C-alpha positions in Angstrom: 13.5 2.9 -28.7 12.3 6.5 -28.3 11.1 8.8 -31.1 9.9 12.4 -30.9 7.7 13.6 -33.7 7.2 17.4 -33.7 7.1 17.5 -30.0 6.7 20.9 -28.2 6.7 21.9 -24.6 5.2 25.1 -23.3 5.0 26.7 -19.8 2.1 28.8 -18.6 2.6 31.3 -15.8 0.2 34.2 -15.0 -1.2 34.4 -18.5 2.3 34.3 -20.1 3.3 31.4 -22.4 7.0 30.4 -22.5 8.5 28.0 -24.9 10.6 25.1 -23.5 11.3 23.7 -26.9 9.5 23.6 -30.2 8.9 21.1 -33.0 11.6 18.7 -32.0 12.1 15.6 -34.1 14.5 13.1 -32.8 14.9 9.3 -32.4 17.1 7.3 -30.1 18.1 3.7 -30.1 19.7 1.3 -27.7 23.5 1.4 -27.5 23.7 5.1 -28.2 25.7 7.5 -26.0 24.1 10.9 -26.9 25.4 14.3 -25.8 23.1 17.2 -25.9 24.8 20.6 -25.8 23.8 24.3 -25.9 23.9 27.4 -23.9 21.8 27.9 -20.7 18.1 28.3 -21.4 18.3 26.5 -24.8 15.9 23.8 -23.6 18.3 20.9 -23.0 17.1 20.0 -19.5 13.4 20.5 -20.5 13.9 18.0 -23.3 15.5 15.6 -20.9 12.6 15.9 -18.5 10.1 15.1 -21.3 12.1 12.1 -22.5 12.3 10.8 -19.0 8.6 11.2 -18.3 9.1 13.8 -15.5 7.3 16.4 -17.5 4.5 16.4 -20.0 4.4 17.8 -23.6 1.7 19.8 -25.4 2.3 19.1 -29.1 3.4 16.2 -31.2 4.0 12.6 -30.2 6.6 10.8 -28.3 6.9 7.0 -29.1 8.4 4.4 -26.7 9.1 1.1 -28.5 6.6 2.3 -31.2 3.8 3.1 -28.7 2.3 6.5 -28.4 2.5 8.3 -25.1 0.4 11.4 -25.7 -2.5 9.8 -23.9 -0.4 8.8 -20.9 -1.7 9.6 -17.5 0.6 10.5 -14.6 0.2 6.9 -13.5 1.4 5.7 -16.9 4.4 7.9 -16.8 5.2 6.6 -13.3 5.2 3.1 -14.7 7.3 4.3 -17.7 9.9 5.8 -15.4 10.1 2.7 -13.2 10.6 0.4 -16.2 12.8 2.4 -18.5 14.4 5.5 -16.9 17.3 6.0 -14.5 17.9 9.7 -13.8 21.1 11.5 -12.8 19.9 15.0 -11.9 21.8 18.3 -12.2 20.7 19.2 -8.6 21.4 15.6 -7.4 17.8 15.2 -6.0 19.2 13.3 -3.0 17.4 12.9 0.3 19.8 15.0 2.4 18.6 13.4 5.7 19.5 9.9 4.3 23.0 8.4 4.4 24.8 7.5 1.1 23.7 3.9 1.7 20.1 4.8 2.3 19.9 7.0 -0.8 21.0 4.2 -3.1 19.0 1.6 -1.1 15.8 3.7 -1.5 15.4 3.1 -5.2 15.9 -0.7 -4.8 13.4 -0.9 -2.0 10.9 1.1 -4.0 11.2 -1.4 -6.8 10.4 -4.4 -4.5 13.9 -5.7 -3.6 14.3 -7.3 -0.2 16.5 -5.3 2.2 19.0 -8.1 2.7 19.4 -8.5 -1.1 19.7 -4.7 -1.6 22.6 -4.5 0.8 25.1 -6.3 -1.4 24.1 -4.4 -4.5 24.3 -1.0 -2.7 27.8 -1.8 -1.4 28.9 -2.8 -5.0 27.6 0.5 -6.4 29.2 2.6 -3.6 32.6 1.0 -4.5 31.9 1.4 -8.2 31.5 5.2 -7.9 34.4 5.6 -5.5 32.6 6.4 -2.3 33.9 3.5 -0.1 34.0 4.8 3.4 31.1 7.2 3.0 28.4 4.6 3.4 27.1 6.0 6.6 27.7 9.6 5.8 24.5 11.7 5.4 24.1 13.3 2.0 23.9 16.8 3.5 27.6 16.3 4.6 28.9 15.5 1.2 30.6 17.8 -1.3 28.9 18.5 -4.6 31.1 16.0 -6.4 30.3 13.3 -3.9 26.6 14.0 -4.1 26.8 13.5 -7.9 28.5 10.2 -7.5 25.6 9.1 -5.2 23.1 10.2 -7.8 24.9 8.2 -10.5 25.1 5.1 -8.2 21.4 5.5 -7.6 20.6 5.6 -11.3 22.8 2.6 -12.0 21.0 0.7 -9.2 17.8 0.6 -11.2 19.5 -1.1 -14.1 17.0 0.4 -16.6 17.5 0.4 -20.4 17.7 4.3 -20.5 19.9 6.5 -18.4 19.2 10.3 -18.5 22.0 12.4 -17.1 21.7 16.2 -16.6 25.2 17.6 -16.1 26.5 14.4 -14.4 30.0 15.8 -14.0 29.2 19.4 -13.5 30.4 19.3 -9.8 33.3 16.9 -10.2 37.0 17.5 -10.6 38.7 16.5 -13.9 39.9 13.2 -12.7 36.6 12.2 -11.1 34.7 13.5 -14.1 36.7 11.3 -16.5 36.0 8.2 -14.4 32.3 8.9 -14.3 32.1 9.4 -18.1 34.1 6.2 -18.7 31.6 4.5 -16.4 28.6 5.9 -18.4 30.3 4.9 -21.6 30.8 1.3 -20.4 27.1 1.2 -19.4 26.0 2.6 -22.7 27.2 -0.5 -24.6 23.8 -2.1 -24.0 21.8 0.9 -22.9 20.6 4.2 -24.2 22.5 7.0 -22.4 21.5 10.7 -23.0 23.8 13.3 -21.3 23.3 17.0 -21.1 26.6 18.8 -20.8 28.2 22.2 -21.2 31.6 20.6 -21.7 31.4 18.5 -24.9 35.2 18.0 -25.1 34.9 16.0 -21.8 32.5 13.5 -23.3 33.6 13.6 -26.9 35.8 10.5 -26.8 32.9 8.4 -25.7 29.7 9.7 -27.3 28.3 8.3 -30.5 26.1 11.3 -31.2 26.0 15.0 -30.6 22.8 17.1 -30.5 23.1 20.9 -30.2 20.1 23.1 -29.2 19.5 26.8 -29.3 16.4 28.7 -28.2 14.3 25.5 -27.9 15.2 24.1 -31.3 17.6 21.5 -32.7 20.5 23.2 -34.5 22.5 20.1 -35.3 22.2 16.4 -34.8 25.5 14.7 -35.7 26.2 10.9 -35.5 29.9 10.7 -34.6 30.1 6.9 -34.7 27.9 3.9 -35.0 26.8 2.4 -31.7 26.9 -1.3 -30.9 23.7 -3.0 -32.1 21.4 -4.1 -29.3 18.7 -6.3 -30.8 16.5 -6.8 -27.8 15.3 -3.8 -25.8 15.5 -4.9 -22.1 12.8 -3.9 -19.9 13.4 -3.6 -16.2 11.2 -6.0 -14.2 10.0 -4.7 -10.8 7.7 -5.5 -8.0 5.7 -3.4 -5.7 7.5 -2.2 -2.6 7.3 -4.9 0.1 5.3 -4.3 3.2 8.3 -4.6 5.5 10.2 -2.0 3.3 7.2 0.3 3.5 7.3 0.0 7.3 11.1 0.5 7.3 10.9 3.7 5.2 7.9 5.0 7.1 9.6 4.7 10.5 12.9 6.0 9.0 11.1 9.1 7.6 9.4 9.8 11.0 12.8 10.1 12.8 15.4 11.2 10.2 14.7 14.9 10.5 14.7 15.7 14.2 13.2 19.2 13.9 10.3 18.0 11.8 9.8 15.0 14.1 9.8 17.2 17.2 7.4 19.7 15.7 5.0 17.0 14.6 5.1 15.3 18.0 4.4 18.7 19.6 1.4 19.3 17.4 0.0 15.8 17.9 0.7 16.2 21.6 -1.2 19.4 21.6 -4.2 17.8 19.9 -4.2 14.7 22.0 -3.7 16.5 25.3 -6.3 19.3 24.5 -8.9 16.8 23.3 -8.3 14.5 26.3 -8.5 17.4 28.8 -11.6 18.9 27.1 -13.4 15.6 27.1 -12.5 14.9 30.7 -13.8 18.3 31.8 -16.9 17.9 29.7 -17.7 14.5 31.2 -16.9 15.8 34.7 -19.2 18.8 34.3 -21.9 16.8 32.6 -21.9 14.3 35.4 -21.8 16.9 38.1 -24.8 18.6 36.5 -26.6 15.2 36.3 -26.3 14.6 40.0 -27.0 18.2 41.0 -30.4 19.2 42.3 -32.4 18.8 45.4 -34.8 16.4 47.2 -37.4 17.2 49.8 -37.7 13.6 51.1 -34.2 12.5 51.9 -31.9 14.4 54.3 -28.8 12.8 52.8 -28.7 13.0 49.0 -25.1 12.0 48.5 -24.6 11.2 44.8 -22.6 8.1 45.9 -25.4 6.6 47.9 -27.6 3.7 46.9 -30.5 2.6 49.1 -31.2 -1.1 48.9 -33.7 -3.7 50.2 -34.3 -7.3 49.3 -36.8 -8.1 46.6 -38.6 -10.5 49.0 -38.5 -8.0 51.9 -36.5 -10.4 54.0 -33.8 -9.1 56.5 -30.4 -8.1 55.2 -27.9 -10.3 57.0 -24.3 -9.7 58.0 -23.2 -12.2 55.3 -25.2 -10.2 52.7 -23.4 -7.0 53.7 -20.0 -8.7 53.5 -20.8 -9.9 50.0 -21.8 -6.4 48.9 -18.6 -4.9 50.4 -16.6 -7.1 48.0 -18.2 -5.5 44.9 -15.9 -3.4 42.8 -15.9 0.3 43.6 -17.9 0.0 46.8 -16.6 2.3 49.4 -18.7 1.3 52.4 -22.0 -0.2 53.5 -24.2 1.3 56.2 -26.1 -1.5 57.7 -29.1 0.5 59.0 -29.9 2.9 56.2 -32.1 5.1 58.3 -28.9 6.1 60.3 -27.8 8.0 57.2 -31.1 10.0 57.3 -30.8 10.7 61.0 -28.5 13.1 62.7 -26.9 12.8 66.1 -26.1 15.9 68.1 -23.8 16.9 71.0 -24.0 19.9 73.3 -22.4 21.2 76.5 -25.7 22.9 77.3 -23.9 26.2 77.3 -22.4 27.6 74.1 -21.4 24.6 72.0 -23.6 22.7 69.6 -22.7 20.2 66.9 -24.6 17.6 64.9 -23.8 15.2 62.1 -24.0 11.7 60.8 -23.0 9.0 63.3 -20.3 6.5 62.2 -18.2 3.8 63.9 -14.8 5.1 64.9 -13.2 2.1 63.1 -14.5 3.6 59.8 -12.4 6.8 60.2 -9.5 6.9 57.7 -8.6 10.6 57.8 -6.0 12.4 59.9 -6.4 14.0 63.3 -5.8 17.8 63.1 -6.5 18.5 66.7 -6.4 16.1 69.7 -6.2 12.3 69.4 -8.2 9.2 68.5 -10.9 8.0 71.0 -9.7 5.2 73.3 -13.0 4.2 75.0 -16.8 4.2 74.5 -17.2 7.6 76.2 -14.9 9.5 73.9 -15.9 11.1 70.6 -14.1 12.2 67.4 -15.6 15.0 65.3 -15.1 15.5 61.5 -16.0 19.1 60.9 -15.9 21.8 58.3 -13.3 24.5 59.0 -15.9 27.1 58.3 -18.2 25.8 61.0 -18.8 28.6 63.5 -17.6 26.6 66.5 -14.3 25.7 64.9 -13.2 28.9 63.2 -11.6 30.4 66.4 -9.6 28.0 68.6 -10.7 24.4 67.8 -8.3 23.2 70.5 -10.8 24.7 73.1 -13.3 22.0 72.0 -10.9 19.2 73.1 -11.8 17.6 76.4 -15.1 19.3 76.4 -17.8 17.3 78.2 -21.0 16.9 76.2 -24.2 15.0 76.2 -25.9 13.4 73.2 -29.3 14.5 72.0 -31.7 13.2 69.3 -35.3 13.2 68.4 -36.0 10.4 70.9 -36.0 10.7 74.7 -32.9 9.4 76.4 -31.9 8.7 80.0 -30.2 11.6 81.7 -26.7 11.5 83.0 -24.9 10.1 79.9 -21.8 12.2 79.5 -19.1 12.0 76.8 -15.9 13.8 76.0 -14.7 15.2 72.6 -11.0 14.1 72.3 -10.2 14.7 68.6 -11.1 16.9 65.6 -10.5 16.1 61.9 -11.2 18.9 59.4 -12.9 18.0 56.2 -10.8 18.5 53.0 -11.8 21.8 51.4 -12.0 19.9 48.1 -14.6 17.5 49.4 -17.3 20.1 49.4 -20.1 17.5 49.7 -18.7 15.6 52.6 -21.1 15.5 55.6 -19.9 16.5 59.1 -19.7 13.4 61.2 -19.5 12.1 64.8 -17.3 9.1 65.1 -18.4 7.0 68.1 -18.0 3.6 69.7 -19.7 0.3 68.7 -21.8 0.5 71.8 -23.2 3.9 70.8 -23.6 2.8 67.2 -25.8 -0.1 68.4 -27.9 2.3 70.5 -28.2 4.7 67.6 -29.6 1.9 65.4 -32.3 1.3 68.0 -33.0 5.0 68.3 -33.3 5.3 64.5 -35.9 2.5 64.5 -37.7 4.5 67.2 -37.7 7.6 65.1 -39.2 5.9 62.0 -41.7 3.6 63.7 -45.2 4.2 65.0 -46.2 3.0 68.5 -49.6 2.0 70.0 -50.5 1.7 73.6 -53.3 -0.6 74.9 -54.0 -0.3 78.6 -56.1 -2.8 80.5 -57.5 -4.5 77.5 -58.7 -1.4 75.8 -59.7 0.8 78.8 -57.2 3.3 77.4 -55.8 3.1 73.9 -53.5 5.3 71.8 -52.9 4.2 68.2 -50.0 4.8 65.8 -48.3 7.8 67.1 -44.6 8.6 66.8 -42.5 7.4 69.6 -41.4 10.7 71.0 -45.0 11.9 71.2 -46.1 9.3 73.8 -43.1 9.6 76.1 -42.0 6.0 76.7 -38.9 6.3 78.7 -36.2 3.6 79.5 -35.2 3.4 83.1 -33.0 0.9 84.9 -35.3 1.3 88.0 -38.0 -0.7 86.2 -37.7 -4.5 86.3 -38.2 -6.5 83.1 -41.8 -7.1 82.3 -43.0 -4.2 84.4 -43.9 -0.5 83.9 -44.2 2.7 85.9 -47.2 4.9 84.9 -48.6 8.2 86.2 -51.7 8.5 88.4 -53.6 9.5 85.3 -54.0 5.9 84.4 -56.0 5.3 87.6 -58.9 7.1 85.9 -59.0 4.6 83.1 -60.0 1.6 85.3 -63.2 0.8 87.1 -61.7 0.2 90.6 -59.7 3.4 90.3 -56.2 1.9 90.4 -53.8 1.1 87.6 -51.5 -0.9 89.8 -51.2 -4.5 88.6 -53.0 -3.8 85.3 -51.6 -4.9 81.9 -50.2 -2.5 79.4 -49.4 -3.6 75.8 -46.9 -1.5 73.8 -46.8 -2.4 70.1 -44.5 -1.1 67.3 -45.1 -1.1 63.6 -43.1 0.2 60.6 -42.6 -0.7 56.9 -40.9 -4.0 57.6 -42.2 -5.5 60.9 -44.7 -5.3 63.7 -43.9 -6.3 67.3 -45.3 -5.8 70.8 -44.5 -6.4 74.5 -46.9 -7.0 77.4 -46.0 -5.3 80.7 -47.6 -5.2 84.2 -47.9 -1.9 86.0 -45.8 -2.2 89.2 -45.8 1.4 90.3 -48.0 4.4 89.9 -46.3 7.8 90.5 -47.8 11.1 91.5 -46.4 14.6 91.4 -45.1 14.1 94.9 -43.6 10.6 94.4 -42.2 11.2 90.9 -38.6 11.7 92.0 -38.6 8.9 94.6 -40.0 6.4 92.1 -38.1 7.5 88.9 -35.0 9.1 90.4 -35.6 12.2 88.2 -36.1 15.7 89.4 -39.2 17.2 87.7 -37.8 20.7 88.2 -35.7 20.5 85.1 -37.8 17.8 83.3 -41.4 18.8 83.6 -42.0 17.2 80.1 -41.6 13.8 81.7 -44.7 14.0 83.8 -47.2 11.5 82.4 -44.5 9.4 80.8 -44.5 5.6 80.9 -41.2 4.2 82.3 -40.1 0.7 81.2 -37.0 -1.5 81.5 -34.5 -0.6 78.7 -34.3 -4.2 77.6 -38.1 -4.5 77.1 -38.1 -1.3 75.2 -35.0 -2.1 73.1 -36.5 -5.5 72.2 -39.1 -3.8 70.2 -36.5 -2.0 68.1 -33.4 -4.1 68.1 -34.4 -5.9 64.9 -32.6 -7.2 61.8 -31.8 -4.7 59.1 -34.3 -4.5 56.2 -32.9 -1.5 54.4 -29.2 -0.5 54.0 -27.2 2.1 52.2 -24.3 1.3 49.8 -21.8 4.0 49.1 -19.7 4.0 45.9 -16.1 5.3 45.9 -17.3 7.8 43.3 -20.7 8.7 42.0 -19.7 7.7 38.5 -19.7 4.1 39.6 -23.2 4.1 41.1 -25.0 2.8 38.0 -22.5 0.0 37.7 -22.9 -1.0 41.3 -26.7 -0.7 41.2 -26.7 -3.2 38.3 -24.7 -5.7 40.3 -26.9 -5.3 43.3 -30.0 -6.0 41.2 -28.4 -9.2 40.0 -28.0 -10.2 43.7 -31.7 -9.7 44.3 -32.0 -6.2 45.7 -34.2 -3.3 44.8 -32.1 -0.2 44.5 -32.6 3.6 44.6 -29.7 5.7 43.5 -30.0 9.1 45.3 -28.3 10.8 42.3 -31.4 9.8 40.3 -33.8 11.1 42.9 -32.8 14.7 42.6 -34.9 17.4 40.9 -33.2 19.9 38.5 -34.5 23.1 37.0 -34.6 24.3 33.4 -31.5 26.5 33.9 -29.3 23.4 34.5 -30.8 21.7 31.4 -30.0 24.7 29.3 -26.4 24.8 30.7 -25.9 21.1 29.8 -27.0 21.7 26.2 -24.7 24.8 25.9 -21.8 22.9 27.4 -22.3 20.2 24.8 -22.2 22.6 21.9 -19.2 24.6 23.2 -17.3 21.3 23.8 -18.1 20.1 20.3 -17.1 23.4 18.8 -13.8 23.5 20.6 -13.0 20.0 19.6 -13.7 20.8 15.9 -11.6 24.0 16.2 -8.7 22.2 17.8 -8.8 19.5 15.1 -8.8 22.1 12.3 -6.0 24.1 13.7 -3.9 20.9 14.2 -4.7 19.8 10.7 -3.4 22.9 9.0 -0.3 23.2 11.2 0.6 19.7 10.4 0.1 20.4 6.7 2.4 23.4 6.9 5.1 21.3 8.6 4.8 18.6 6.0 5.6 21.0 3.2 9.2 20.6 4.3 8.9 17.0 3.0 7.8 18.0 -0.5 11.3 17.5 -1.9 11.5 14.0 -0.4 8.2 12.8 -1.9 8.9 14.5 -5.2 12.2 12.7 -5.3 10.8 9.2 -4.7 8.2 10.1 -7.3 11.0 10.7 -9.8 12.5 7.4 -8.8 9.2 5.6 -9.8 7.1 5.7 -6.7 3.4 6.1 -7.5 0.7 8.0 -5.5 -0.2 4.8 -3.6 3.3 4.2 -2.4 3.8 7.9 -1.5 0.5 7.8 0.4 1.5 4.7 2.3 4.9 6.0 3.3 3.3 9.3 4.4 0.6 7.5 6.4 3.3 5.4 8.2 5.4 8.5 8.8 2.6 10.4 10.5 1.1 7.3 12.1 4.4 6.7 13.9 4.6 10.3 15.1 0.9 10.2 16.1 1.4 7.0 18.1 4.4 8.4 19.9 2.5 11.6 20.8 -0.5 9.5 22.0 1.7 7.3 24.2 3.4 10.4 25.7 -0.1 11.9 26.3 -1.3 8.7 28.1 1.9 8.7 30.2 1.5 12.3 31.0 -2.1 11.8 32.1 -1.1 8.9 34.3 1.7 10.9 35.9 -0.6 13.9 36.4 -3.3 11.7 38.1 -0.8 9.9 40.3 1.5 12.7 41.4 -0.3 16.1 40.9 -2.1 17.7 43.8 -5.7 16.4 43.8 -8.1 18.7 42.2 -11.2 18.5 39.9 -9.1 17.8 36.8 -7.2 14.8 38.4 -10.7 13.5 39.4 -12.0 14.1 36.0 -9.3 12.0 34.4 -9.2 9.3 37.1 -12.9 8.9 37.4 -14.7 9.9 34.3 -12.2 8.9 31.6 -12.1 5.2 30.6 -10.9 3.0 27.9 -13.7 4.0 25.4 -12.8 7.6 25.9 -9.1 7.1 25.3 -9.8 4.8 22.4 -11.9 7.6 20.9 -9.1 10.1 21.3 -6.7 7.6 19.7 -9.0 7.1 16.8 -9.3 10.8 16.3 -5.6 11.4 16.4 -4.9 8.5 14.1 -7.7 9.7 11.9 -6.2 13.1 11.6 -2.9 11.6 10.6 -4.6 9.4 8.0 -6.7 12.3 6.6 -3.7 14.6 6.2 -1.6 11.8 4.6 -4.3 11.0 2.2 -5.1 14.6 1.1 -1.4 15.7 1.1 -0.3 12.8 -1.1 -3.0 13.7 -3.6 -1.9 17.3 -3.7 1.7 16.1 -4.6 0.4 14.3 -7.7 -1.7 17.2 -9.1 1.2 18.4 -11.2 4.0 16.6 -13.0 6.9 15.3 -10.9 9.4 17.9 -12.1 6.9 20.8 -11.6 6.2 19.7 -8.0 10.0 19.4 -7.4 10.9 22.8 -8.9 8.3 24.5 -6.8 10.1 23.4 -3.6 13.8 24.0 -4.6 
């Protein structure tokens, strides 16, 4: 069965050569029960390790069934151990974190047995070695004698033709030792059993052969009695470990040492949280830099704003706006885009002044800090920055203050409004614009005023007797007045000089309006001509405080508004967050709109570009550093598992099996850490006070980013498992084990 021909084993350590044994010539056959004796250090255990394939040899030849083994690779010896060898170790080599049942089951699962089939066999072996009742007891809780019984049961479980036992009864009491030796003797009837012992008298009644060693050499080899003849050498058949068994052991290994499990979870958590946070901050900073800058054309350059108009230049209808509002991540739609570019102001004409965007009161969704909500069209709510000069002292003094509106277009005098509420802008929303929340009536008037601001007007008096072409509205002083009837106009006496008969009364005056989207006009008849003396009686306005109105054309408000109260041709769409602007713009283009995202209309300088590049390199460097630190910390933690993987290697597991089990072990831990990370991020975003980091996670991080983090964490676990398993197999099984115990 086994033959050693001048076999020698040497050890090399720091330039010193030590002899394990030298020039050993032995042969063993099936049915023998061989006892090897000798004092400590004589080479007994070393010889057993070589015979069992756990260690290599340097000289001579060892034959197995007549075949040479000197050319065997580590893989060949793994196969040899699985087919032929069942080991009972002097140090037990049990997995202390496994139960008795799991330790015995392990060898059966490694050899391809189904779990349900293994259960019956394991229970039989537990009863056979006298450990009934200890099935669920962890090996670490057993006495030395009990551990040895588990080791014997595990060796018997393989049912191999050769059993190698190194001091199998060394830790047992006399009665138990006798039972174990009797068991080995019974097994030896059709197997080869080789036992190393210091107590030959204990095994003498059962052995067929005694070998004595001294200083690495064979002193005597005595055949005490003839063994039973075993004609056929049985060879254990085995299969590769089943996928379900791999999964079972991988998951079991992940949890069975709580300290190791918690340390690994903590390290993977550190990696996942750090990388997620770093990526979120990087994406947030990169986006903020991308929308930073300035623009000389637009007053409002909100990064969330998209200006739209139809491809065919047709009006934007209410139904169109309703459709746009339904798009995902759309915050609001401003029907008349030019209102966003135009400011409305209020003043008490004494010591209070405020201006901001005008919005419908129904759009307000904040909280009132001072005062109350408006209840009628003459009441105004202000959304202001706390640092605004007029609100730093006593903002309550602003409440009930009577104010008038002002804009870049002339308005009728006498319109008076009251400030009834103040809402302070969140300090975090640094880009939020100060706003006046007003009634629908005022909003409608503001839309008309905005069209006035951005349109050019022309005046044609008496069929060309006097003509002014394309000047801005406020330059030509066309004033609405309820005193003027529809279709009529009041003009100054200056117009008398433009007609032949010297009177403008009854003459026609045409006022036309033109802008990017439309042209319109109205024909009026001069019904009154005012002079400096008759100005107040005709217009109702005192020139003392309004000298600038001298020379103005007064028309009916309806006639004037008809020129500007037109459909909307250009609107603004606001995203809930700037990060969604491109996505919304794409959807709008599909609906037939031309779009201009204000975030893309900003100019940045070289300094910001350099900062972006530096941020990219710093982020990449930190990510690499975190990964490297995590990699080495995990490897250090895994060193605590060297004994386990050396043990399963001795039981016949090859590098591939060890690698798969290690991959599953770390993969389970990595997934748990990843799930905890995702749960932690969700809770942080949902319940933590809002700040830039919660925004970075909620807005800038999406499925692709979290998938990338997952792939990186899983990749680290795979890389470590792969490299670590290779390092375990660089040396012989016994050498790797000895280094760790």
